[in-house]
C-alpha positions in Angstrom: 89.3 193.9 69.9 87.3 192.7 67.0 84.7 191.4 70.1 86.9 188.4 70.6 88.1 187.7 74.1 92.0 187.8 74.8 93.7 184.7 74.9 94.8 183.2 78.4 98.3 184.2 79.2 101.1 181.1 79.2 101.3 181.1 83.1 97.6 180.3 83.8 97.5 177.4 81.2 100.5 176.1 83.2 98.5 176.6 86.4 95.8 175.0 85.1 97.6 171.9 84.2 99.0 171.8 87.8 95.5 171.8 89.2 94.8 169.1 86.8 97.8 166.8 87.9 96.9 167.5 91.6 93.4 166.4 91.0 94.1 162.9 89.0 96.6 162.3 92.0 93.9 162.4 94.6 92.0 159.2 93.1 92.2 156.1 94.9 95.0 153.9 93.9 94.1 151.3 92.0 94.6 147.5 92.4 97.3 146.2 90.1 100.8 144.8 91.0 103.7 147.4 91.4 106.3 147.3 88.9 110.2 147.8 89.4 111.7 148.8 86.1 115.3 148.0 86.1 117.8 149.3 83.4 117.2 145.8 81.2 113.9 144.3 82.3 110.4 145.1 84.2 109.3 143.2 87.1 105.9 142.9 88.3 105.5 142.8 91.9 102.9 140.2 93.3 99.4 141.4 94.5 99.0 141.1 98.0 96.2 138.2 98.5 94.7 138.7 101.2 91.8 135.6 100.4 91.5 132.3 102.3 93.9 130.1 101.5 93.6 125.9 100.6 96.0 123.7 101.2 96.8 121.2 98.1 98.8 118.0 99.1 101.3 117.0 96.3 101.5 115.3 93.4 102.0 111.9 94.0 106.1 112.2 92.7 106.3 115.9 92.6 108.9 117.8 93.7 108.9 117.3 97.7 108.4 113.8 97.2 110.4 110.5 99.2 112.0 108.2 97.0 109.1 105.7 97.2 106.5 108.2 95.7 108.7 109.1 92.9 108.7 105.5 91.8 105.0 105.6 92.2 104.3 108.8 90.1 106.9 107.6 87.5 105.5 104.2 87.2 101.8 104.6 88.1 101.7 101.6 90.0 102.5 101.6 93.7 106.0 100.2 94.5 104.2 98.1 97.2 102.0 96.5 94.7 104.8 95.6 92.6 106.5 94.2 95.7 103.3 91.8 96.6 103.2 90.3 92.7 106.9 89.7 93.0 106.4 87.8 95.9 103.5 85.8 95.2 105.4 85.2 91.5 108.6 83.7 93.0 107.0 81.8 96.3 106.5 78.9 94.3 110.5 78.9 93.9 111.6 79.0 97.6 108.1 77.4 99.6 107.7 73.9 100.2 104.7 71.9 98.1 102.2 72.0 101.0 102.4 75.5 101.3 102.0 76.2 97.8 99.1 74.3 97.8 98.0 76.3 100.8 98.4 79.8 99.4 97.1 78.3 96.2 93.6 77.9 98.0 94.0 81.4 99.5 94.5 82.9 95.8 90.9 81.2 94.7 89.5 82.6 97.7 90.7 85.9 96.8 89.2 85.8 93.8 85.8 85.2 95.5 86.0 87.5 97.7 86.8 90.2 94.9 83.2 89.1 93.2 81.7 90.4 96.6 83.7 93.5 96.8 81.7 94.6 93.7 78.2 93.7 95.1 79.0 94.9 98.7 81.6 97.2 98.3 80.0 99.0 95.0 76.2 97.8 94.7 76.3 98.5 98.5 74.2 95.1 98.8 74.7 92.3 101.1 74.8 88.8 99.8 75.2 85.9 101.9 75.2 83.1 99.4 78.6 83.3 97.8 80.3 80.2 99.4 77.3 78.4 98.5 77.8 79.4 94.8 81.4 79.1 94.7 80.5 75.3 96.1 78.3 74.8 93.3 79.9 75.9 90.6 82.9 73.6 92.2 80.8 70.6 91.6 79.3 71.5 88.6 82.5 72.3 86.8 83.8 69.0 88.3 81.1 67.0 87.1 81.3 68.4 83.4 85.2 67.5 83.2 85.3 64.3 84.6 84.7 60.9 82.7 81.1 59.3 82.4 81.3 57.1 84.9 77.7 55.9 84.8 76.5 58.2 87.4 74.2 61.1 85.6 73.1 63.8 87.3 69.5 64.3 86.0 69.0 68.4 85.6 65.4 69.2 86.6 63.3 70.4 84.0 65.9 69.7 81.0 67.1 66.5 78.9 70.1 67.1 77.2 72.2 64.4 76.1 75.0 63.2 78.2 78.6 64.8 76.0 76.7 68.2 76.3 77.6 68.0 80.1 80.0 65.4 81.1 83.5 64.6 79.7 84.0 68.4 78.4 87.5 70.0 78.3 88.5 72.4 81.1 87.5 75.8 79.6 83.9 74.2 78.7 83.5 72.7 82.1 84.4 75.8 83.7 81.7 77.9 81.6 79.0 75.4 83.3 79.8 76.1 86.6 80.2 79.8 85.8 77.1 80.2 84.0 74.9 78.5 86.9 76.4 80.9 89.5 76.0 83.8 86.7 72.0 83.2 85.7 71.0 82.1 89.7 72.5 85.3 91.0 70.8 87.5 88.0 67.5 85.7 89.0 68.4 86.7 92.7 69.0 90.6 91.6 65.4 90.8 89.9 63.6 90.0 93.2 66.0 91.9 95.7 65.1 95.2 93.3 61.8 95.3 95.0 63.6 94.5 98.4 65.8 96.7 100.6 68.1 96.5 103.6 67.2 92.9 105.9 64.9 91.4 102.9 67.8 91.2 101.0 70.0 89.9 103.3 67.3 87.1 104.0 66.2 86.6 100.2 70.2 85.6 99.7 70.3 83.5 103.0 67.6 81.9 101.7 69.2 80.9 98.2 72.1 79.5 100.1 70.2 77.2 102.2 68.6 76.0 99.2 71.9 75.3 97.4 73.0 73.6 100.3 69.7 71.2 100.5 69.5 70.7 96.7 72.7 70.6 94.8 74.8 69.2 98.1 72.8 66.6 98.4 73.0 64.9 95.0 75.5 62.3 95.2 76.9 62.3 91.5 78.0 65.9 92.0 79.4 65.4 95.5 80.6 62.4 95.0 78.8 61.0 98.4 81.1 57.9 99.8 82.8 57.2 96.2 85.7 58.9 95.9 86.0 60.8 92.4 88.4 62.5 90.7 88.5 65.9 88.6 91.4 66.0 86.2 93.6 68.4 85.9 93.5 71.2 82.8 95.8 71.2 79.9 97.5 74.3 78.7 98.3 74.3 74.7 98.9 70.5 74.9 100.9 70.5 78.4 99.3 69.7 81.1 99.2 71.0 84.3 99.5 67.6 86.4 102.8 66.1 86.8 103.2 62.0 87.3 105.0 61.0 90.5 107.9 61.2 90.5 108.0 64.4 89.3 111.1 65.3 88.0 110.5 68.8 86.7 111.5 71.9 87.8 108.1 73.0 88.3 105.3 70.3 90.4 101.8 69.7 90.0 101.3 72.3 92.3 103.6 74.9 91.3 101.8 74.8 88.0 98.0 75.1 89.1 99.5 78.1 91.7 100.8 79.7 88.2 97.9 78.8 86.6 95.4 80.3 89.1 97.9 83.3 90.0 97.4 84.4 85.9 93.4 84.4 86.5 93.8 86.5 89.8 95.7 89.0 87.8 93.5 89.2 85.2 90.5 89.6 87.7 92.2 92.4 89.0 92.6 94.3 85.8 89.2 93.4 84.8 87.8 95.5 88.0 90.6 98.2 87.9 89.3 98.7 84.7 85.6 98.4 85.3 86.0 100.5 88.2 87.4 103.5 86.0 84.8 103.6 83.6 81.7 105.0 82.9 79.2 102.2 83.9 81.3 101.4 87.2 80.9 104.8 88.2 77.6 105.0 87.6 77.3 101.5 90.1 79.1 103.1 92.7 77.2 106.4 92.4 74.0 104.2 92.6 75.1 102.2 95.7 76.0 105.5 97.5 72.7 107.5 96.5 69.9 105.9 94.8 68.0 108.9 94.8 70.6 111.2 93.1 71.4 108.7 90.8 68.2 108.6 89.6 67.7 112.1 89.7 70.5 112.0 86.9 68.8 109.9 85.0 70.9 106.9 85.8 68.7 103.7 85.9 69.2 102.0 89.2 67.4 98.4 88.5 70.4 97.5 86.0 73.6 98.5 87.9 72.1 96.3 90.5 71.2 93.5 88.5 75.3 94.2 86.8 76.8 94.0 90.4 74.8 90.3 91.3 75.9 89.1 88.1 79.3 89.9 88.9 79.6 88.7 91.8 78.3 85.4 90.9 80.6 85.0 88.2 83.8 85.5 90.4 82.2 82.9 92.7 81.9 80.4 90.1 85.2 81.0 88.5 86.7 81.0 92.2 84.6 77.3 92.4 85.2 76.0 88.8 89.1 76.5 89.7 88.8 74.9 92.7 87.7 71.7 91.3 91.2 70.8 89.6 92.7 72.0 92.8 91.1 69.9 94.9 90.8 66.7 92.7 88.0 65.1 94.3 85.0 67.1 95.6 85.3 68.8 99.1 83.3 68.4 101.7 80.2 70.2 101.5 80.7 72.0 104.8 83.2 74.1 103.4 80.7 76.3 101.4 77.8 76.2 104.4 75.9 79.2 105.3 78.9 80.5 107.9 81.5 80.4 105.2 79.5 82.6 103.2 79.8 84.7 106.4 83.5 84.4 106.5 83.7 85.5 102.5 81.8 88.5 103.4 84.0 89.6 106.1 87.1 89.6 103.6 85.8 93.0 101.9 83.9 94.9 105.0 87.8 94.3 106.6 89.5 95.3 103.5 87.4 98.1 102.6 86.0 98.8 99.6 88.7 101.4 97.6 91.7 98.8 97.1 91.8 95.3 95.0 95.3 94.6 96.2 93.9 95.1 100.5 91.3 92.1 99.7 93.9 90.1 98.4 95.9 90.3 101.2 92.7 89.7 103.7 91.8 86.7 101.7 95.0 85.3 102.4 95.8 86.3 105.8 92.4 84.5 106.5 93.5 81.5 104.8 97.0 81.2 106.0 96.8 82.7 109.6 95.4 79.6 111.2 97.8 77.3 109.5 100.8 79.6 110.6 99.9 79.6 114.2 98.7 75.9 114.2 102.3 75.4 113.4 103.2 76.8 116.9 100.2 74.6 118.7 97.6 77.8 118.9 94.6 76.7 117.8 92.5 79.8 115.8 88.8 79.1 114.6 88.9 80.3 110.8 85.0 81.7 111.9 86.7 83.5 114.9 88.4 85.0 112.5 85.8 85.9 110.0 83.9 87.3 112.8 86.6 89.7 114.1 87.3 90.8 110.6 83.5 91.9 110.3 84.0 93.6 113.7 87.2 95.8 112.8 85.9 96.3 109.3 82.6 97.9 111.0 84.5 99.9 113.5 86.9 101.2 110.4 84.3 102.4 108.3 83.9 101.7 104.7 87.5 102.6 103.8 88.4 99.2 106.0 92.0 98.2 106.9 93.2 99.2 103.3 92.3 103.2 103.4 93.8 102.9 107.5 97.1 101.5 105.8 97.5 103.6 103.1 97.1 106.9 105.1 99.7 106.0 107.0 102.1 105.7 104.3 100.6 107.9 101.7 102.3 111.4 101.1 99.2 113.4 100.1 97.1 112.0 102.8 99.8 113.0 105.4 99.7 116.4 103.9 95.7 116.5 103.9 95.9 115.6 107.8 98.3 118.4 108.2 96.6 120.6 106.8 93.4 119.7 108.5 95.2 120.1 111.6 96.4 123.7 111.4 93.3 124.4 110.2 91.7 123.6 113.2 94.4 125.4 115.7 93.6 128.4 113.7 89.9 128.7 114.2 90.5 127.5 117.9 93.0 130.0 118.3 91.0 132.9 116.7 92.8 133.4 113.5 90.5 132.7 111.1 87.9 134.7 109.3 85.8 136.9 111.2 82.5 135.6 112.0 79.6 136.6 109.3 77.4 138.8 111.2 73.9 137.5 112.1 71.1 137.6 109.8 68.7 140.2 110.1 65.3 138.9 111.6 62.5 138.5 108.8 59.9 141.3 109.4 56.3 140.1 109.6 53.7 141.0 106.3 51.3 143.5 107.6 48.1 141.5 107.1 45.2 143.1 104.8 43.2 143.1 108.3 45.5 145.6 110.0 46.4 148.4 107.5 45.5 151.9 108.8 42.6 153.5 107.0 
């Protein structure tokens, strides 16, 4: 009719819609999560995860943590560190003067060992002159702090007036000792830039011998056979000395203990901030992999120089604090080459991660022979240092500090548990399927073997 096709009937339209609906239903189901509708809300069912899972250890102080870790997460400081500091703070109130003096010498040893941690643990260089630098700073600072008694130390190639290097206030005298140790360490580091391995060890050991046969032979510094006395410093007009009989609450040794303990806390805080700074992280990267550091634009030489300079500064600080602690210059045998090995064993055994571990090992090495002597057991300090070197090498870079931390750290235990579970899963075949072997590469056809 009128040349137009007749319209489809209504029934054919319904059939066409049914066919189209059946065609859509045959498409593969999407991977979107299923939804469950209820009267009030629409819940989304979680999608199935068939990929590999990574075991993430719990956060310190998070859900499921023990009370110690919760305190650690709340304060940001491990409770064990707070307990150690509290014990050090109250020890003079309960200990005898002789043992307070012994612990104070251990604190000074810890300050010098912290400097070795920087150059050995972070800079990955070896220094066998730390004891010599500490002794040189002790003698120079003591000489600068003493009153002029007619004995003049002739400084080679330098002609300074007497008031510039003798009869000085303790801060200025301390700067003389620290400055000497830093300058000598920087000069050695500039030479060590072109050396590596055993040659750096020989270079620093030669510096130790040079100090022993030059500075340690000056009677004006070491006292020789004549007794010399180094005065104890004053803080805001208050002397750290106490005239005998001392009726004050804190004795002279107690006052020196707290004075040196304050320097130790400041030193640890400085190194903690330095290690987490950009410069400190770059120094650690240079020590671990110099080639990778140079590839990303980090110049190794200035970080090596900085590591030696910081180590020398801490050696100078330790020596400058020993001068007023001892009062009279100690014997030169206390700073010989064997003691440099003894100093080196402290960060090696403690590990390169924990500052607290270095302090604890230094106190252990200083006090263990004295404690054993109370029960008639003689322990040579050099033997203890040798054992420390052997144990530290066997434990690796993390040392005893890392070993103890893994025992009491919840996160470390979780990592070990996850690693053991993953190992059992892979050994029983429950892990991911092995990758298929790569096909052999085809040898390209040469021009001479082409078919014509």
